[in-house]
N, C-alpha and C positions, 0 to 999 in steps of 0.2 A: 183399366189397362192404359187407356188413352192418357189419363192424368199422370200415371206413374212414368210412362215413356216420355211424356212432355217434360216433366221435371228432370228426369235423368238426362235428356238431350240438352236442356237449358243449363244444367250443371256442367256438362262437358264443354259447352260453348263458353260458359263463364270462366272455367279453368283455362281454356284456350286463349281467350282475350287477355287474361291476366298474364299468362306465359308470354304472349306476344309483347305486351307493354313492358313487362319486366326485362325481356331480352333487349328491347330497344334502349331502355334505361341503362342497361349494362354497358352499352357501347357508345352512348351519346357523347360523352366527354372525349372520346378518342377519335372521333370523326374529323378528318382534315378538310374535306371538301364541303364548302357551304351548301352546294347543291344537294349533296347526299344528306347532310344534316337537316336541311329543310324538308327533303322528301321523307326521311324517317320520322321527323317530328309530325308531319301531316299524317303519316300512317299511324303513329301512336295516338294521335287525336281521334282518328277514325275508330281505332280499337276501343278507346275510352268511351266514345259516344255509343258504340254498339254495346259495350259493357253496361252502360246506364240503362239501355233498353232491356237487357237481359235481367238486370237487378230488379227493375219494375215488375217484370213478369214473374220472377221468382218470389218477390214480395207478395204478389197476388196468391201464390200457392203456399205462402208462409214458409218459404225455404231460404236458407242462408247462402245458397250457392256452393261453390266448390273451389278450393285452392288448387293450384297445379300440384301434381304429384311431387312430393318432396324429393324423391330420388331423381326424377327427370329434371326438376329445376336445379338441383345441386350439380348434376352431371353437365347440364347446359352451361351453368355459371363457370364450372371448372374448365370445360372445353374452351369457352370464350377466353378465359384468363390465360390459359396455356397457349392457344393459337396467337393471341395478341402479344404475348411475351416473346414469341419467336419472331413474329413479323407484325408490327403495329402499322397497318395500312388500311385504306378504304377498301382495297381488294379483299383483304381478310375479313373485314366487317361485312361486306356484301356476301361473301362466301358463307359466313356463319348465319347471317339472316336468311339467305336462300335455303340453307339446310333446315332451319327452323320452320320456314314457311312450308316446305315440302312435307315435313313431319306433321305439321298442323293440318294440312290438306288431307293427308292419308288418314290421320286419326279421326278427323271430323267426318269424313266420308264413311269410315267404319261405324261411327256412332249413328249417323243417319240411317245406315242399313240395319243396325242393331235395334234401334228404337223406332221401328216402322209405324207404330201406333201413335206416335207423338202428333200433336195438333199441327195444323198447317202454319200457324204463326211461328212456332218454335223451329219447324223445318225450314221456313223462310230465313230465319235468323242464322241458322247453321249454314245454309247455302250462301248467304251474304258474307259470312265470315270466311267461308271457303273461297269465294270469289275475291275477297280482299287479299287473302294470303296468296292466291294464284297470281293476281295482278302484281303484288309486291315482288314475287319471285321473278317475274318477267322483267319488271322495271329495274331490278337490281342487277340484271345481266350486264348492263353497260358499265358497271363498276368492277366487274370480275377481272 
């Protein structure tokens, strides 16, 4: 049970990291403020570093990880495109990123509760990812 919950939690963290980096990539070229561009670039790097840690752990369990849900990824991409078509601004980008962070925090907390038997290392990674997303949501407020 511990190993199964550990793998399942790591898979969800893997999908969350990928969703976060993909979302940042979706808006990178449209960011006007150098400060916001630098901040989101640093956040993307943190996500990628955490993703590498997750990959190593999943490799240990001989698991390929998990891609973000196709529908969720598609809807996010569509929402981003539509909102930026209406108003291409850093405020809109910050709003979209904040929504994504909040959804990530909610989902990851749900998975932490669902996979209670996961080992402490995977729980720690999930908590670090949650903290990263929460911090991003707070930092992005100044761009709203």
